[in-house]
N, C-alpha and C positions, 0 to 999 in steps of 0.2 A: 538486472531487469532483464528478462526474454523478451517483451515486446518491445515496439517503438515506442511505446506514448500510454499509461497506466494513467488513468484515476484514484490519487488522495480522495478518501473520501472522508464524510464526518462521522457517517459511522458503518460496522460493517457489514457493509449487501450496497446491493443499484442501486436498491431506493432511495439513499440518501446522500444526499446533496456532493459532489464534488470539490477539495478545495482550491484546483489544481492536476495536474500532471508529472508524469515522473518520469522518468527519460534514462535513457540505458546508460550507467556510470553513476548515476546516483545513488546514495546511498544513505541508507539508514537502521538503522538497532530493532529488533523484535524485540515487546513489552511480554509481548501475550496475544494467544489465537482463541478462536473460536471456531464452531463449525455452524453455517445456518442451509435452512431450507431443509427440503425434505431427501429420505435416503439417497432417493435414484437423484436426485438434482442438488445432493449438496458439496455448500464451497468451503472449501476456508479462509477464513480473515486472521491476518496481521493486524494489530494495534501496534503502530509504527513512530523512533520519532528519524526526522532527519535531520544525520551528523554535517550535513556542511550545505552552503545556499541549494535549493534546482536546480537544472538547466531551464525549469518556467518562471523560476524568479521567488520560490515560494523561504521562507526565513531557513537557516539551521535551528531547530530545533520545533519548527510546527509538527502536533503529533496530530495523526491516526492512520486510517486505514486503508489495504492494500490486498487483494486479493493473493493469496498463499501464493497459485499456481506463476504471478509474471517474478515472482521472491528469487533470484540465486543467489545461496547461499556464501560466505566465502569465511574463512578460518585461519 
């Protein structure tokens, strides 16, 4: 994660409820992604599964949506 804490949403966009927060060091694997919004304000969202319990207490295996710009890829 690149921000100190970001919402882990129930759907791909800020209009969806947040399940909780993800913090730097929380790990997940992305399953797929989607682009949302008009071209000039388009945002990429990833559908992801937590690999470990998050620092905010979300259980390992929880699925949710996170904005692509907040994720750091590691291979």
